[in-house]
N, CA, C and O of each residue as an XYZ file, in Angstrom:
356
protein
N       0.745     -1.270     -0.136
C       0.237     -0.173      0.266
C       1.038      1.103     -0.021
O       2.145      1.143      0.517
N       0.638      2.273     -0.857
C       1.439      3.430     -0.984
C       1.103      4.564     -0.561
O      -0.063      4.675     -0.181
N       1.874      5.587     -0.501
C       0.947      6.936      0.079
C      -0.195      7.107     -0.146
O      -1.217      7.063      0.539
N       0.145      7.420     -1.720
C      -0.615      8.148     -2.823
C      -2.264      7.031     -2.386
O      -3.241      7.721     -2.095
N      -2.419      5.964     -2.368
C      -3.658      5.262     -2.089
C      -4.336      5.837     -0.971
O      -5.514      6.194     -0.987
N      -3.607      5.909     -0.063
C      -4.131      6.318      1.054
C      -4.593      7.743      0.755
O      -5.764      8.112      0.848
N      -3.635      8.456      0.413
C      -4.559     10.082     -0.050
C      -5.556      9.812     -0.922
O      -6.396     10.700     -0.776
N      -5.849      9.153     -1.637
C      -6.485      8.967     -2.763
C      -8.161      8.466     -1.589
O      -9.314      8.882     -1.695
N      -7.696      7.691     -0.814
C      -8.916      7.062     -0.281
C      -9.461      8.028      0.829
O     -10.609      7.820      1.223
N      -8.674      9.166      1.424
C      -8.851     10.011      2.056
C      -9.096     10.794      1.379
O      -9.734     11.499      2.161
N      -9.129     11.571      0.007
C      -9.537     12.705     -0.830
C     -11.064     12.151     -0.963
O     -12.044     12.878     -0.804
N     -11.126     10.869     -1.252
C     -12.438     10.591     -1.651
C     -13.521     10.682     -0.328
O     -14.462     11.445     -0.109
N     -13.091      9.836      0.250
C     -14.003     10.181      1.548
C     -14.553     11.453      2.151
O     -15.685     11.599      2.611
N     -13.421     12.505      2.072
C     -13.735     13.806      2.515
C     -14.972     14.533      1.382
O     -15.898     15.277      1.707
N     -14.598     14.003     -0.102
C     -15.523     14.601     -1.032
C     -16.629     13.933     -1.184
O     -17.475     14.290     -2.004
N     -16.806     12.618     -0.230
C     -18.687     12.027     -0.161
C     -18.874     12.858      0.953
O     -19.827     13.629      0.839
N     -18.094     12.935      2.229
C     -19.126     13.888      3.211
C     -19.306     15.183      2.400
O     -20.436     15.665      2.475
N     -18.072     16.094      1.347
C     -18.915     17.381      1.468
C     -19.857     17.064      0.310
O     -20.397     18.112     -0.044
N     -20.284     15.959     -0.458
C     -21.350     16.123     -1.429
C     -22.552     15.828     -0.856
O     -23.591     16.196     -1.404
N     -22.563     15.082      0.398
C     -23.728     14.702      1.088
C     -24.131     15.440      2.019
O     -25.266     15.278      2.466
N     -23.243     16.467      2.543
C     -23.368     17.422      3.284
C     -24.187     18.915      2.722
O     -25.083     19.396      3.415
N     -23.919     19.330      1.882
C     -23.481     20.105      1.018
C     -25.270     20.823      0.660
O     -25.684     21.970      0.824
N     -25.893     19.739      0.201
C     -27.449     20.419      0.156
C     -28.260     20.597      1.462
O     -29.352     21.165      1.480
N     -27.598     20.023      2.660
C     -28.572     20.426      4.084
C     -27.977     21.755      4.300
O     -28.604     22.813      4.241
N     -26.642     21.617      4.571
C     -25.916     22.944      4.801
C     -26.103     24.112      4.119
O     -25.927     25.206      4.654
N     -26.558     23.929      2.606
C     -26.633     25.054      1.625
C     -28.301     25.693      1.935
O     -28.587     26.884      1.814
N     -29.317     24.564      2.369
C     -30.699     25.002      2.713
C     -30.451     25.688      3.792
O     -30.557     26.913      3.724
N     -30.129     25.165      4.829
C     -29.837     26.101      6.424
C     -29.221     27.494      6.503
O     -29.632     28.490      7.100
N     -28.222     27.331      5.815
C     -27.641     29.096      5.775
C     -28.502     29.387      4.599
O     -28.366     30.602      4.746
N     -29.237     29.307      3.606
C     -30.430     30.471      3.023
C     -31.116     30.416      3.785
O     -31.579     31.557      3.768
N     -31.820     29.677      4.877
C     -32.751     30.046      5.526
C     -32.455     30.891      6.884
O     -33.294     31.610      7.427
N     -31.383     30.727      7.255
C     -30.477     31.693      8.337
C     -30.365     32.925      7.664
O     -30.658     33.929      8.312
N     -29.899     33.089      6.162
C     -29.950     34.163      5.949
C     -31.328     35.108      5.978
O     -31.543     36.135      6.621
N     -32.251     34.321      4.968
C     -33.733     34.627      5.164
C     -33.961     35.399      6.358
O     -33.757     36.613      6.359
N     -34.492     34.598      7.675
C     -34.363     34.815      8.807
C     -33.747     36.070      9.087
O     -34.428     36.967      9.584
N     -32.489     36.249      8.819
C     -31.825     37.369      9.941
C     -32.119     38.355      9.109
O     -32.275     39.463      9.623
N     -32.302     38.194      7.325
C     -32.278     39.570      7.043
C     -33.694     40.257      7.899
O     -33.542     41.313      8.514
N     -35.231     39.470      7.869
C     -36.358     39.502      8.532
C     -36.115     40.242      9.934
O     -36.516     41.368     10.230
N     -35.460     39.466     10.635
C     -35.092     40.147     12.221
C     -34.433     41.455     11.872
O     -34.683     42.365     12.662
N     -33.477     41.806     10.645
C     -32.952     43.037     10.960
C     -33.902     43.849     10.423
O     -33.907     44.945     10.984
N     -34.887     43.717      9.363
C     -35.643     44.858      8.960
C     -36.676     44.942     10.005
O     -36.874     46.088     10.410
N     -37.236     44.204     10.429
C     -38.230     44.065     11.627
C     -37.733     44.557     13.015
O     -38.605     45.036     13.740
N     -36.708     44.520     13.401
C     -35.946     44.852     14.644
C     -36.499     43.705     15.859
O     -36.481     44.069     17.034
N     -36.987     42.302     15.497
C     -36.873     41.321     16.249
C     -35.419     40.698     16.251
O     -34.628     40.269     15.411
N     -35.480     40.896     17.869
C     -33.924     39.986     17.693
C     -34.018     38.951     18.953
O     -33.492     38.916     20.065
N     -35.068     38.012     18.148
C     -35.080     36.639     18.860
C     -34.082     35.996     18.604
O     -33.634     36.293     17.496
N     -33.455     35.152     19.188
C     -32.479     34.298     18.924
C     -32.735     32.616     18.625
O     -32.094     31.783     17.984
N     -33.960     32.559     19.394
C     -34.477     31.311     18.905
C     -35.839     31.125     17.774
O     -36.533     30.151     17.482
N     -35.832     32.271     17.408
C     -36.586     32.296     15.761
C     -36.130     31.826     14.527
O     -36.904     31.628     13.591
N     -34.558     31.575     14.445
C     -34.003     30.946     13.257
C     -34.060     29.192     13.288
O     -33.863     28.481     12.303
N     -34.443     28.617     14.939
C     -34.098     27.507     14.994
C     -35.324     26.375     14.041
O     -35.027     25.337     13.450
N     -36.713     27.016     14.166
C     -37.666     25.938     13.820
C     -37.828     26.493     12.200
O     -38.431     25.696     11.481
N     -37.526     27.316     11.770
C     -37.436     27.306     10.043
C     -36.132     26.630      9.611
O     -35.996     26.244      8.450
N     -35.236     26.493     10.466
C     -34.368     25.441      9.783
C     -34.038     24.271     10.437
O     -33.017     23.603     10.271
N     -35.056     24.035     11.272
C     -35.416     22.634     11.734
C     -35.947     21.659     10.954
O     -35.663     20.475     10.773
N     -36.875     22.481     10.477
C     -37.961     22.076      8.793
C     -37.520     22.235      7.912
O     -37.760     21.315      7.130
N     -36.899     23.009      7.506
C     -35.909     22.833      5.687
C     -35.084     21.888      6.245
O     -35.077     20.941      5.458
N     -34.508     21.690      7.025
C     -33.056     20.689      7.218
C     -33.933     18.867      7.232
O     -33.351     17.828      6.922
N     -35.424     18.979      7.685
C     -35.630     17.691      8.083
C     -36.514     17.787      6.120
O     -36.126     16.813      5.475
N     -37.231     18.466      5.500
C     -37.416     18.622      4.594
C     -36.523     18.385      3.607
O     -36.836     17.725      2.617
N     -35.258     18.929      3.791
C     -34.102     18.262      2.435
C     -33.633     16.814      2.735
O     -33.132     16.157      1.822
N     -33.776     16.290      3.975
C     -33.647     15.270      4.211
C     -34.480     14.464      3.746
O     -34.055     13.468      3.161
N     -35.673     14.649      3.863
C     -36.505     13.844      3.521
C     -36.916     13.634      1.955
O     -37.482     12.642      1.494
N     -36.444     14.960      1.148
C     -36.319     14.711     -0.528
C     -35.282     14.070     -1.164
O     -35.265     13.312     -2.134
N     -34.004     14.715     -0.102
C     -32.759     14.112     -0.879
C     -31.862     12.860     -0.117
O     -30.718     12.475     -0.354
N     -32.899     12.373      0.931
C     -32.600     11.111      1.804
C     -31.968      9.736      0.920
O     -30.841      9.243      0.898
N     -33.213      9.385      0.234
C     -32.831      8.317     -0.925
C     -31.469      8.109     -1.701
O     -30.843      7.078     -1.948
N     -31.196      9.570     -2.031
C     -30.200      9.996     -2.865
C     -28.833      9.947     -2.101
O     -27.820      9.456     -2.600
N     -28.895     10.539     -0.754
C     -27.823     10.647      0.027
C     -27.417      9.129      0.553
O     -26.257      8.999      0.944
N     -28.368      7.865      0.593
C     -28.134      6.940      1.166
C     -28.094      5.811     -0.448
O     -27.680      4.681     -0.191
N     -28.286      5.931     -1.219
C     -27.670      5.662     -2.817
C     -26.185      5.880     -3.161
O     -25.392      5.105     -3.696
N     -25.969      7.500     -2.588
C     -24.619      7.631     -2.807
C     -23.375      6.710     -1.943
O     -22.263      6.245     -2.193
N     -24.291      6.776     -0.831
C     -23.202      6.656      0.802
C     -22.832      5.286      0.299
O     -21.639      4.980      0.283
N     -24.046      4.156     -0.249
C     -24.047      3.098     -0.062
C     -22.919      2.730     -1.403
O     -22.081      1.882     -1.097
N     -22.820      3.291     -2.864
C     -21.787      2.907     -3.984
C     -20.836      3.639     -3.588
O     -20.030      3.872     -4.489
N     -20.552      4.185     -2.425
C     -19.221      4.420     -1.871
C     -18.497      3.668     -1.070
O     -17.285      3.449     -1.086
N     -19.561      3.179     -0.169
C     -18.846      1.657      0.310
C     -18.739      0.192     -0.284
O     -17.942     -0.704     -0.005
N     -19.628      0.217     -1.052
C     -19.140     -0.792     -1.851
C     -18.023     -0.995     -2.414
O     -17.332     -2.014     -2.446
N     -17.767      0.661     -3.144
C     -16.685      0.837     -3.687
C     -15.346      0.526     -2.612
O     -14.288      0.114     -3.088
N     -15.450      0.688     -1.602
C     -14.163      0.804     -0.387
C     -14.046     -0.603     -0.660
O     -13.119     -1.124     -1.280
N     -15.470     -1.436      0.054
C     -14.764     -2.768      0.285
C     -14.645     -3.075     -0.833
O     -13.713     -3.877     -0.767
N     -14.993     -2.998     -2.083
C     -13.945     -3.802     -3.229
C     -12.709     -3.557     -3.344
O     -11.900     -4.313     -3.881
N     -12.456     -2.445     -2.832
C     -10.655     -2.390     -2.820
C     -10.073     -2.575     -1.601
O      -9.134     -1.906     -1.171
N     -10.615     -3.472     -1.040
C      -9.793     -3.766      0.142
C      -8.584     -4.978     -0.078
O      -7.469     -5.140      0.418
N      -9.369     -5.711     -1.045
C      -8.290     -6.910     -1.397
C      -7.054     -6.175     -2.609
O      -6.198     -6.890     -3.132
N      -7.145     -4.979     -2.842
C      -6.100     -4.063     -3.178
C      -5.219     -3.628     -2.342
O      -4.025     -3.396     -2.535
N      -5.870     -3.520     -1.369
C      -4.927     -2.777     -0.015
C      -4.033     -3.623      0.542
O      -2.946     -3.054      0.647
N      -4.016     -4.604      0.898
C      -3.069     -6.002      1.230
C      -1.702     -5.618      0.044
O      -0.570     -5.454      0.499
N      -1.873     -5.543     -0.952
C      -0.680     -6.105     -1.721
C       0.158     -4.640     -1.512
O       1.291     -4.505     -1.974
């Protein structure tokens, strides 16, 4: 096993984490920004106001993209397990 193989495995893992987390984090960021603009324009400074909209949007994104996320993670895991036999060489 070479250092290049380890780096490629780590790079692939980080890339998968980024791909799977990006839609959820992006949706939460957009909702947080909208609520922050609303709070700034109405002078409502309630800190807990952003919690419920963010939670609902995150749950909606997970419900909508959950199947795709599990499919991507399953394919990555199968690919990783298929490479185990090459790691010992």
